[in-house]
Steps between C-alpha positions, in 0.01 A plus 500: 500500500257763640143381538257663258201661669155501339407859588167483317404181679607643835306819434185296431561301821524824694185635332311189613617566856378860472158376388471255789595766756271760342215250503552437871584850627449754220786690340586667830607157619748455216860571601819397325600291803166315517499446124849350517392264780182395318687444171775306675778728377736747665437874535793551267334283235186713517702821477695371202171453316328818624665816621189622685170368634317707240696335220411161646130593518499624140646171379245304704213702359626423150512129586134503607400668174707248303324208672158637408606557140646149483170349616319698231741376233461142622120518477528643149733219393267235644219615267649708219169516310303662782323826422610846612192506725615183675859623531372826650299306759801288593723808520260687727464198729878454526559870571232503770687215677175340616620139513585358842850407386565865413373646829849559642602664174197729526594605854853581389375691194275722713783554747711633213209714381469661843876559520501655152283783635806625688780368275559670167712217351239237590223721367689543174536124460135436582386768255702331227346163590149641494566675168610169345193320635277778373645464150441124515135555595455763226639260240285208613186716516564631150566150366186361663281776361651451155427128496157499668346825385350546845560867559449580869874499561571679173375836622831573669737202536750697708238613748370145525855371549558746785169408659584130483847555643358701792234233557758221524700693760187575699391138499843393624464731801139403573585130505804550722304686769210255480238737359453260206569131464716398203191360330302822556789700357519263203126548441544879502783472251306262274196728500712799407672314217167373367369856504787612281361286219147629539373194686459593869464203729645246256795298630842624396644329193 
């Protein structure tokens, strides 16, 4: 009887290999042959999952986004009664990838961001990811204003959402190149979030 192949599981295994190689060498160091060797599978196995390198990179980018979203869902489930302000703070921190255990993920994310500047398919995927994150921030900002009555963020929730999204990306880059320590970046993020509720300098919720 023919052996059944878990294509989804193998695709995730390959995506992990892509991330490890991209973390070490950037996306220019990612080849189908090297990915196959790192994943412990044959070139044919990689090609059965992905017809092209670009297709493989798109899947990997989606996996990174899924991991971030899964962490956000897990934090929400841990404390279902937390306020929208608190959820927004957690979401911004996760997206900024400031924790030491997420440093490799941050390097890979920025490698994809750089590649997207010259790859229309990657840019399209990243734009969709950013649009979804923006909508999440808009919703949380609107919920927080509605429950607290503190109106600094109410002036234009979408503009504030875009500002916060740009800030998280910038902090990721500044930490990776050593301009800021993770704690300094966290302080910047906390101060910005506190300012949204009309209380500059207060710790983030």
